[in-house]
Backbone as CSV, one residue per row, in Angstrom:
resi,resn,N_x,N_y,N_z,CA_x,CA_y,CA_z,C_x,C_y,C_z
1,MET,-7.726,-67.886,-9.502,-6.454,-67.244,-9.775,-6.384,-65.962,-8.960
2,ALA,-5.222,-65.694,-8.392,-5.033,-64.519,-7.546,-4.565,-63.323,-8.367
3,THR,-4.830,-62.154,-7.828,-4.337,-60.905,-8.406,-3.308,-60.336,-7.452
4,LEU,-2.185,-59.879,-8.008,-1.098,-59.330,-7.205,-0.768,-57.942,-7.715
5,THR,-0.741,-56.977,-6.829,-0.353,-55.621,-7.195,1.029,-55.363,-6.603
6,ILE,1.937,-54.909,-7.447,3.276,-54.583,-6.952,3.610,-53.146,-7.332
7,ARG,4.457,-52.539,-6.536,4.921,-51.187,-6.831,6.357,-51.289,-7.328
8,LEU,6.596,-50.687,-8.474,7.924,-50.688,-9.075,8.291,-49.265,-9.468
9,PRO,9.571,-48.960,-9.460,9.977,-47.673,-10.024,9.578,-47.622,-11.501
10,ASP,9.243,-46.429,-11.967,8.791,-46.286,-13.352,9.788,-46.837,-14.358
11,ASP,11.064,-46.602,-14.129,12.067,-47.071,-15.098,12.108,-48.600,-15.158
12,LYS,11.951,-49.250,-14.038,11.937,-50.716,-14.035,10.689,-51.237,-14.743
13,HIS,9.575,-50.582,-14.516,8.334,-50.970,-15.188,8.490,-50.851,-16.698
14,GLU,9.078,-49.771,-17.156,9.291,-49.581,-18.597,10.213,-50.651,-19.170
15,ARG,11.243,-50.996,-18.429,12.167,-52.039,-18.901,11.476,-53.392,-18.973
16,LEU,10.628,-53.704,-17.987,9.878,-54.955,-18.026,8.897,-54.982,-19.193
17,LYS,8.260,-53.847,-19.466,7.357,-53.782,-20.620,8.134,-54.016,-21.916
18,GLU,9.323,-53.441,-22.018,10.136,-53.647,-23.223,10.568,-55.105,-23.352
19,LEU,10.955,-55.722,-22.254,11.334,-57.136,-22.271,10.155,-57.994,-22.734
20,ALA,8.987,-57.711,-22.198,7.789,-58.460,-22.603,7.502,-58.253,-24.086
21,ARG,7.613,-57.013,-24.547,7.388,-56.727,-25.967,8.341,-57.524,-26.845
22,ARG,9.608,-57.564,-26.459,10.601,-58.302,-27.243,10.337,-59.800,-27.264
23,ARG,9.723,-60.302,-26.216,9.387,-61.733,-26.164,7.995,-62.011,-26.742
24,ASN,7.333,-60.949,-27.160,5.973,-61.063,-27.711,4.987,-61.681,-26.730
25,ILE,5.094,-61.257,-25.475,4.166,-61.706,-24.442,3.721,-60.495,-23.632
26,SER,2.700,-60.674,-22.842,2.235,-59.591,-21.972,3.152,-59.475,-20.754
27,VAL,3.077,-58.329,-20.103,3.831,-58.154,-18.856,3.340,-59.162,-17.826
28,ASN,2.050,-59.437,-17.815,1.499,-60.427,-16.899,2.157,-61.795,-17.125
29,LYS,2.243,-62.216,-18.395,2.858,-63.506,-18.720,4.344,-63.494,-18.349
30,LEU,5.019,-62.382,-18.592,6.426,-62.266,-18.221,6.603,-62.460,-16.721
31,MET,5.763,-61.806,-15.924,5.875,-61.929,-14.474,5.572,-63.355,-14.024
32,GLU,4.623,-63.998,-14.699,4.330,-65.397,-14.379,5.543,-66.278,-14.664
33,GLU,6.188,-66.060,-15.809,7.371,-66.849,-16.163,8.518,-66.592,-15.188
34,LEU,8.744,-65.328,-14.849,9.830,-65.004,-13.911,9.562,-65.586,-12.526
35,SER,8.304,-65.564,-12.086,7.986,-66.138,-10.779,8.151,-67.655,-10.799
36,THR,7.846,-68.295,-11.916,8.037,-69.743,-12.042,9.516,-70.092,-11.908
37,ILE,10.375,-69.306,-12.548,11.821,-69.530,-12.457,12.289,-69.350,-11.012
38,ALA,11.846,-68.273,-10.370,12.255,-68.012,-8.985,11.808,-69.135,-8.055
39,LEU,10.589,-69.625,-8.235,10.095,-70.710,-7.387,10.824,-72.021,-7.650
40,ALA,11.180,-72.295,-8.883,11.938,-73.510,-9.195,13.303,-73.459,-8.524
41,GLU,13.943,-72.289,-8.565,15.235,-72.132,-7.888,15.084,-72.307,-6.375
42,PHE,14.034,-71.730,-5.818,13.776,-71.852,-4.383,13.535,-73.313,-3.996
43,ASP,12.719,-74.010,-4.783,12.434,-75.417,-4.499,13.695,-76.271,-4.576
44,ALA,14.533,-76.019,-5.586,15.771,-76.783,-5.720,16.681,-76.534,-4.523
45,GLU,16.804,-75.279,-4.124,17.653,-74.961,-2.969,17.107,-75.628,-1.709
46,THR,15.799,-75.602,-1.531,15.174,-76.223,-0.367,15.458,-77.720,-0.327
47,ARG,15.321,-78.388,-1.487,15.608,-79.829,-1.543,17.062,-80.125,-1.216
48,PHE,17.967,-79.340,-1.790,19.384,-79.576,-1.531,19.735,-79.306,-0.072
49,ARG,19.146,-78.275,0.507,19.422,-77.996,1.932,18.883,-79.125,2.810
50,ALA,17.737,-79.684,2.457,17.188,-80.817,3.214,18.109,-82.015,3.103
51,MET,18.640,-82.261,1.907,19.584,-83.368,1.724,20.848,-83.136,2.544
52,ALA,21.319,-81.899,2.558,22.531,-81.574,3.303,22.308,-81.765,4.797
53,ALA,21.112,-81.422,5.287,20.813,-81.565,6.713,20.766,-83.025,7.128
54,LYS,20.387,-83.910,6.206,20.302,-85.337,6.514,21.652,-86.036,6.440
55,GLY,22.558,-85.452,5.707,23.828,-86.137,5.485,25.008,-85.223,5.722
56,ASN,25.904,-85.248,4.772,27.139,-84.492,4.862,26.880,-83.044,4.445
57,VAL,27.042,-82.120,5.379,26.777,-80.709,5.117,27.680,-80.193,3.993
58,GLU,28.955,-80.548,4.036,29.882,-80.066,3.012,29.474,-80.535,1.614
59,ALA,29.047,-81.778,1.500,28.621,-82.304,0.200,27.370,-81.571,-0.293
60,GLY,26.465,-81.259,0.613,25.265,-80.507,0.232,25.601,-79.113,-0.249
61,LEU,26.536,-78.461,0.425,26.939,-77.118,0.010,27.661,-77.135,-1.326
62,VAL,28.418,-78.184,-1.584,29.065,-78.330,-2.891,27.998,-78.418,-3.986
63,LEU,26.950,-79.177,-3.729,25.860,-79.285,-4.696,25.184,-77.928,-4.927
64,LEU,24.985,-77.162,-3.861,24.392,-75.840,-4.014,25.290,-74.923,-4.836
65,ASP,26.599,-74.995,-4.598,27.538,-74.198,-5.388,27.461,-74.568,-6.859
66,ARG,27.341,-75.864,-7.146,27.218,-76.312,-8.546,25.933,-75.766,-9.154
67,LEU,24.856,-75.775,-8.400,23.583,-75.251,-8.879,23.718,-73.754,-9.176
68,ASP,24.316,-73.010,-8.249,24.516,-71.575,-8.470,25.340,-71.313,-9.727
69,SER,26.373,-72.106,-9.936,27.216,-71.946,-11.119,26.431,-72.204,-12.391
70,GLU,25.612,-73.241,-12.388,24.803,-73.562,-13.568,23.789,-72.463,-13.861
71,LEU,23.185,-71.911,-12.819,22.171,-70.891,-13.014,22.780,-69.563,-13.444
72,ALA,24.049,-69.337,-13.088,24.719,-68.084,-13.457,25.112,-68.060,-14.931
73,GLU,25.182,-69.211,-15.560,25.625,-69.263,-16.959,24.547,-68.942,-17.916
């Protein structure tokens, strides 16, 4: 398992600690969960862009717009 050190403004760090506290998890677990979400979104976008490159670009972009709409809700 890798160790990652990040620099954050103090206020953001405090807000992340509060979010973790409210979820009853550690900040480490919170960051793991947030990174999992970010990677899932990245993977989905990558797959859709690959599909769009193979076929109809407009149809692929429509799918990406639908994905963005779903994730925004």
